[in-house]
N, C-alpha and C positions, 0 to 999 in steps of 0.2 A: 338396471334392477338397485334403486337405492340401498345401501345394506343400515340397517337400524343401528342408532348411536348409543352406545353404553351409558349408562348414567354414572354422573359425574363421581358419585361415591364409589363406584366399582373403580372409575380409571385412580381415584386418587388413590382409593386402598389399598389396589395392587404397587402403587408405586412406592407408598409408605412399606408393605410387608416386603419388597425387595431392598427398600433401604434398612430397615431390621435385619433382612439377614446379612447384607454386607456389614452392619455394626458388629455382628457377633462371628462373623466368619473367622475360624483358625487361620492366622498368619503365624510366619514366624517373628520373634522378637522385634527386631528393630522394624520389621513392615507393621505389626500390632499398635508399635508406639506412634507409630504415624500413622496410623489409620483414622480418618476423618469423621466426624458424627456425622454421617448419612441422614440421619431420621432429622437433624437440625437443619441440613441444609434443604432436605426435602420439603420439610414445613414453611420453610422461610418462602420456598420458591411457591408454595400453594398459595400462605398468606398474604402475597404480591400480586400472584395473577388474578386469584379469584377470592377477595378478601370477605363477598358477602357472602361467600358458601364453606371457606377454611377460616373459621375465626378463633378466638381464644378458649373458645369451649372444647373445640375439636384439639386445639394444642393441647390442653391441659390433657385430656384423655390420653391422647398418645404420650406424652410425658410420663404418665403413671403407666402404662403398659410398655413404655422403654426401661421404666424402674422393673419391672415385674423380668422383662428380659435381660438385662444385665445383672441381675440380683443385688441393686443399690435401695438404700432407705427409699422408702414411698415418699413421692413429691418431689424428690430434688430434680430431677429431669422436667418434670410438669413444671415446677417453681422457674426452674433457668431456661425452658422452651417460652413457655408464657411471658417474660419479660423480654425475650429477643423477637416473636411475635408482635407484642404491643408496640415495641418499636420499628418494628418491619410496617406494621400498619400503619404506625404516624406518618412514616417517611416513603412508603411503596410509590405515590405518585411521582417522588422528585428523585427514588433509587431508579426506575424502569430509565428515567432520559439521562442517568448517567453514563460514560462511557464504560466497557468493560473493566478495565482496570479498577478506576474510581468503586463499582458494583463491588469487586473483590474486596477491596479495603474495609466498606461497610460490611461485608459478610464477615470477613474475619475478626473486626470489632465485636460484630454481634457473635461468633463462636468462641471468642476470647471472653465475652462477658458470661455466656452458656459456663464455661468451663470456671471461672472466677465463682459464682455461686454454686457451683458442682464442689468445688473445694473447699468453700467456706460452711456448707450444709453439713460437710463428711467432718469439718475438723472444728465444731464446737465446741467439743470437750478440750479439745488439746490441738495443737499445730503441730502438723509433721512437714517434715523438709520436703521440699519440690526437689528432684532433677528438672533440667531447662526442657527433655523430652515430653515433659509433660503439658508443654501449650505449643507444641509439634502439630497436634491435631488441625489448629485453627489455622495456623499456615500452609498446611496441607488441604483444608478444606476451603479455604479461598484461592488454592490454586486449581481447586476441583469445580470450582463455583462456573465458571465460563461453560464448562462441558456439562455441568447441570442444568444451566440453564437451556442450551441449547436444544437438549434432550426431552426434557420436559415441555418447553414450547412446543416441539416437533408432534410430541405426543399430543399435548392440550389443542393445536391445531388440527393436526387428524382426526380427531373425535368432534372436531366441534363445540369444545367446551370455552364458555365466555361467562 
């Protein structure tokens, strides 16, 4: 007896809820500083996997929800995620063909752009100094990308999302 396919919205929503949970999970300070932006990683995957269903409007909305979740100025994550998703959408056909290490480097570039935009919007009035650990989530995000890609691809194929 074939099982009913869940809706794309449900699968994407659950993956984003899990990512948001991982984003705010309480961790010890050294681990918290290295915690990648799971929401950005999941959004990048879905925008590149099913760009006709998860587009810039969805990314903008999830960015606003992330701003509320982490208590930042409204629009910071929405702007950062939208810029990354825009370039992900422009390059997704090419990125899919790259080997995993090269994909991870591109993802790290997107995550660095996210962090740069968030830093810029936080410091419009005056500049704060940055510790090198501020950029660490981009590196750990690039390292986590292969696992995210494999996991979400399996979920997408299991539920027949195309």
